N, C-alpha and C positions, 0 to 999 in steps of 0.2 A: 747579087747579094754576096757578102764575104763572110762575116763572123756571126750573122744572125743564124739562130738555130735551124739547121736543116733536118727535117723529120722524115727520113726516107721510109721508115717502117711504121709511121704513125697510123696508117690506115689498116695495118695488119692486126686486127682486133683479136685478142685472145680472151679466154674465159678463166684464166688462172686464178684471178682474184676471188671468184665465187667459191672455189673448192680448195683454197690454199691451205695446205697442211705442212707447215715448216718443220724441218728436222729439229730446230731449237725448242719446239714445244713438246717433243716426245720425251717421256720420262726416262727412256733408256739411253739418252744421248749424254755423253761426257766429252769434255775437251781439255787437253793438257796444255798448260802454258809454262814456259821456262824463261829464266833470266840468268844468263851466264855472268852478267855483271854483278848480280847480287847472290848468285848461287842458290836460287830458290826454284821450286817447282810447285805448281798449283793445279788441281783438277777442278774444272768449272762445270757446274750442272745447269745448263740453260733453262730447263723447265721450271726450276725454282729460283734461278739467279743466285745460287749459293756457290761458294768455292772453299776448297780444303787444301791446306799445305800438305804435301806428301814427300816421301823419300825419293831419291833419284831412281831407285829400282822400281818403286811403285809407279812413278811417273812414266818410266820407260815401258812398263807393262801395259798401262792404259793407253799410252800413245800408239803402241803397236796394235792393240785391239781397235782403237779408233781408226787408224789407217786401213786396217784390214776390212773394217766395216764399210768405210767409204769407197774402197776399191773393189768390194765384193770378193775379196780373196780370203784365204784361210791361214791361220797361224799354226806353227808346229805344236804338238800336244803339250810340251813343257811350257812354252810361252803362253799358250791359251789357258793352261791351268793356273799359272801365276796371275794372269789378267783377271780371270774369273774370281780368284780369291780377293783381289783388291777391289773389284767391282762389287762383290758381295758386301764388303764393309761399307763402301760408299753408298750403295743402295739402301742399306739399313739406316744410314744417316739421313739421306734425302727423303725417305718415305715419311719421316717425322716433320718435314718442312711443308708449309702450305704452298700450293702452286701460285704462280704469279697471276696478277689480275690483268685484264685487258678491257679497253673501251667496249661498252655494249653497243654503242651506236657506230655505224660505219662513217657517218658524216654528222658534223655538228649542225644542229638545226635551231638552237636556241640562242647561243651567244657566239660572237665572232672574236677571235683573238686579235687579228690584225687585218685592217683594210688598207692596202697600198694604193695610193693615188698618184699617178704620173702628173706632175704639174708642168713638166717640160718633156719634150722628146727631141732634145738637142744638147750637145755637150761641148765644153771648151777644150777638153783633152781628147787625145786620139789613142786610147789604150788598145794595144793589139789584141788583147784577149776579150774585149767587150762583146757580150752577147747581143748588145743593142745597136751595134755599128753596122752601117751599110755603106759600101764604097760609093754608091751613086747618090744617096740621100745625105750622107754625112754622119758624124759621130752621134750616138745615142738616139737615133731616130726610129729604130725598129723597122726601117724601110718605109716610114710614113713621111708625107710632106707637111703634116701638121706639126708645128713646133711647140706651141704653148696650149695649156689646157683651156678648153672652152669655159668661160667664167661660171656658168651655171652647173658644170659637171660635179665639182666636189660636194656641194650641198645635195644635189640629186643623188650622188653616190651614197651619201650617208643615209638619206631618207629611204632609199631603196633597200639598203642593207638592214636598216631597222625593221622594215617590213618583213624581210626574210629571217632576221635574227632578233626576235622581239625582246630578249633579255639584255640586249645591248652589244656595244662594240668596245673592246678594251682600248684599242689604239688605232689612230690614223697615222700612217707613215708616208711621208712625201718622198716620191721617187722621181727619177728622170730616166735618160739624160742626166743633166746636172740640175737638180731642183732649185738651187740657190741662184741660178741665172734668172729666175722669175719670182723674186721675193713678194711682189704685189699679189701674185697668184696664191702664194702660201698664206699671206695675211688675209686675203679675201676669204679663202677657204676656212681658216680658223674662226674668223668672225662670224661667218654665216652659219657654220655648224654649231657654234656655241649659242648663237641667237635662236636657232631652231630648237636646241635642247632646252633652253630656258622657257621658250614659249610652249613647249609640249611636255614639260616635266619628264625629260629624258636624261638619263645619266650621261654626262659629257665624257667623251673619250680623252685619253692622253694623246699628245701629239709628238711625233718623232720625225726626223729627217735623216736620210743617208746621203752623204755629200763627199766630193773629192777634196773639200777643204780649202779651195782656192778663192772662194767668194764671200769671205766673212767681212763684209762691209759694215759700217756703223748701222745702216738701215737693216741689214740682215740680223745683226746682233740685237737690235732693238726688238725686232719681231720675235726672235728666240726668247728674249727676256719676257716680253708681254704675254706670250702664250705658253711659257714653260716647255718649249720644244726640246725633247731629248735628242742629242746629236750623236750620230755615228759617222766617223771620218774614215774613208778608204785611204790607207797609207801602206804601201807595199815594202817599205824598208827605209833605210837611210837614203841620202840624196841619190847616190849613184844607181842603186837598184830601183828605187821608186821612180826616178825619172826615165828609166828604161821601160818600166812597166806602164807608166802613166805620163807619156810625153806631152808637152805643151808646145806653145809657139817657140820659135828659135830664140834663145837667150833668156827664156823664162823657166823657172824651176817650180814644178808643182809641189815638190817637197818643201821648199823654203816657204811658199805661200801657205801650205797647210800647217806647218809648225808655227808660223806667225799667227795664223787664225786660232790655233789651239791656245796659244798664249793669251790672246784676247778673251777667249772664253773663260780661262782661269782668272784673268785679271778682273773680269766682271762678275765672277762667281755665278756662272750660268748653269751650275749643276754638273753632275757627273757625265762623262762622255765615254764612248766606246771607240776603239781603233780596230778597224777591220783590215786584215792583211791577206792578200792572195799570194800564195807561195808557188813559184813556178821555176822554170829552168834558170833564170838569172840568180836564183838563190842557192844554186849548187855550190857547196863548199862553205857557205856562210854558217855561222853559229846562231841557230834559231833561238837559243836561250838568251844570248846577248841582244838579239833583235827584240824579243818580248820584253826584256828589261828596259830597252830603249823606249819602247812604247809606254811602259809604266812610268819612266822618268818624264815623259811628256805630259803626264797627268791622267792617262787612261785608267779608269777603275775596272774596266772589263776589256779583255783583249780577245779578238776572234782571229785566229790564223787557220786558214784552210787551203788545201791544194787547189790549183787552177784546174779548170775543166776545158780542155782543148781537143781538137780533132788530130788525128795522126798527120795531117797535112800542115798543121800549124807550126811555125818556127819554134814555139815553146814546147812542142811535144818532145818527150824524153825517151832515149833508148832504154832497154831493160836495165843496163848497168847504171845509167843515170837515175832511173827510178829507184833502184836499190840503194844508191848513195843517198838520195833525198830521204828515203824511208829511215835510214840510219840516223839522219839528222833529226827527223821527227821523233825517233825513239829516245834520243838524248833529251829532247825538249820535254816529252811526256814524263820521263823518269824524274827530271829535275822538278817539274811542277808538282808531282806527287810527293817528292821528298820535301819540297819547300812548304807543303801544307802544315808541317809540324814545326815550323820556325816562326820567328817574329815577322818575317818578310815573305808572306805567301805570294805566289805569282798566279793570278787568276786567269785561266784560259777558258773561254766559253765552252769549247768542246769537251774539255775534261769535266767541268762542272755539270754539263748536261748528262754525261755518261754516269757520273756518280749519282746524280739525282734519279736516273732511271733504275740503276742497280739498288740503291737504298730504298726507293719506293716500291721496288719489285713490281713494276708495271710495264707490261709488254707494249711497245709502241705498235699500233695496228698499221700505221702508214709510214712510208719511208721518209716523208717530209711533210711540212704543213700545207703544201699546195692543194687547194681545193677543199681543205678541211678547216684548218685554223687560219689560213691566209687566203684572201680574195683580192684581186687587183682590178683596177679600172684605169684605162688609158685616157689620153687627153680629149678624146671625143666621146667617151662614155661606154666603150665596150668593156664588158666584165670578163675577166679571165681567171683561170685557176691559180695563176701566179704571175708576178711582174716579169719573170723570165719568159713567159709564154705570150707576152704582149704581141699582138699582130698575127697570131697563129689561130686560124679559125677552128682547128680541131680542138683547141683548149678553151674556147669561148663558151660562156654560160648565159649570155644575153646582153642586154643594154640597160643603162640606168634610166633612160628616157622612156616615156610612155607608161602604160599600165603595168603593174606588177603581175608577173606570171609565175606564181609559186610552183605550180605543178611542173611546168616546163623547166624551171630553174633546177628543181630537185631531180628531175629525170636526167637532165644533162650532167649534174654532179654525180649521180649514181652511175651513169654510163662511164664517165671519166674514171671514177675510182675503181671500177671493175674491169676496165680495159686499159686505157692509155696510161693511167697512173698506178695500176696494180703492180705487185711485186714481179720482177722478171724471174725467169725460170731459175737462175742461179741462186736466188735467195732461199729457195725451198731446201737446199742442201747445205745451208750455212749455219754453223753454231751461233753466230753473232746476231742473227736476225731477231728483231724485237728490241735490241739494244742499240743497233747502229742507226745512223741518221744520214742516209744518202740523199742526193738531190735528184728529183725526178727529171728536171730539165737537163741536168748534167748527164743523165743516162742517155738522153736523146742526142746530145752533142757528141758523145763518144760512141754512140751505137752500142751501148752496153747490152741492150736487150737482144742484140744479134749475136753476142759472144757466148762462147762455151767455157771459157776460163775466166777467173776473177780478174777484172781490170785493176789498175792502180788505185782507183778510188775505194774499191772494196779492201784492197790490201792495207791502205791507209787506215780505214775505219776499224778493221780487225786488229791492227797493231795498236791503235788508240785504246780499244776496249781491253786488250790484253795487258797493256802497261798500266792502265787504271786499276784493274783487278790485282795485278802483282803488287802495285803500290799500296793498295788497301790491305793486302795480306801482310806486307812488311810493317805497316803502321799498327796493325792490330796485335802484333807480337808484343809490343811494349805499351803498357797501360798509360804511361805518361805521354808518349808520342800520340797515342790514339785520342787522348783527351785534348791535346793541342790541336790535332787535326779537326776534331769536331767543333772546337771553338772557332777556328778559322773558316771552316766550311760553312758553319751557321752564320758567320759574319760576312760571307761573300756578297759582293754587290749584286743587286737584282738586275736581271737582264731584261730590258724593255724592248728588245728587238725581236727575239724569237718567241 
């Protein structure tokens, strides 16, 4: 096995999830955010998800207090007195704010947001970062020798999930491998699921597909049109970078094929589409703002750009200096996206929209990611997993779609996963951003985050994202006109049918 997720610590079960008391939920927690670019300082109160612009002196006082608290050290009397005066004012303000809400249920039991079905477990590209690749079996296989979905599995998957989620399923998302290598499997799945819904008076789901964009044949486009399938294309940059990250056969450019396919989607008016970009070492030194604008120029209404998840042994692993450089590139992108919200040409980034939604809704996310709660996955033979990234890993399996429904066993396995393997790692308990961040549980296992005692680059990225969003919101709120424009553009942002 090469890039398939290696879970060395998966069997070391903890009970952190059952008694999890994060720092971010404690009323006495405050966190200082600064921007030298804009000359601003903000104090954020995680327990109410509120923030307050303060002077440099006040920010420095709270920052010293925050650092002393985290390191269990003491301030000198003068610094402590100043910090306490500032904190007294802040506490008087936050006590008038309602605490944030949180899901009452640990696990969704009535309605499922996304059911991911693998229609293939083979791919035509050879992406070095692919979590589904195995050197012995080939690209996109998850280590399995079964290449295409068993014809009965998609409908069986839907039927089984309707038994487990009686209020319905929002979306079926077709995965791979490269799912468009098997268009007949997608067409058969859509037709059989819709027929079942009609015959049983069940609300039909929406359909979506995530693809590398190289297989948009006329047959595929006809299927997309017939079933209204929402498309997400994985594209990691312009030609040079994309074809490093997503190599094809000699003499063939995955970038050129994907751009040609997107043009066909636009020409046939097949609805809005998303471009998903994995940012990694080949992106060092690139202007991420220009890259996002390029994706926008290709017609993407929603753009998802996220850092790659690789092990230290991977060639795309970055040194600490390289990580810092890329975080600076991310900072420029997040600042630009926030500033563009108040212009006629907003740049919609899924991660930014998601953090704004969480902060504005003042709703603490109970789980790090949708795995096992809002997302369930089924592989080509009918094995049910907590997420498509866990395909083939027995520790994360919840059962099979064939045979009789086993409600109690399914829920027991879900509960065990959510309180052990998918629970928050130790680091989260001492983080001010917990409840707003959105890490990837599979990524934690890829990078052995659960074994670490210092925040990895994925945490630094998400904390940076949240800080730049909050600082941007503070800037926009200063000016009523800018705030009004922001609200118009935010409320008009495209709906994300993927997450």
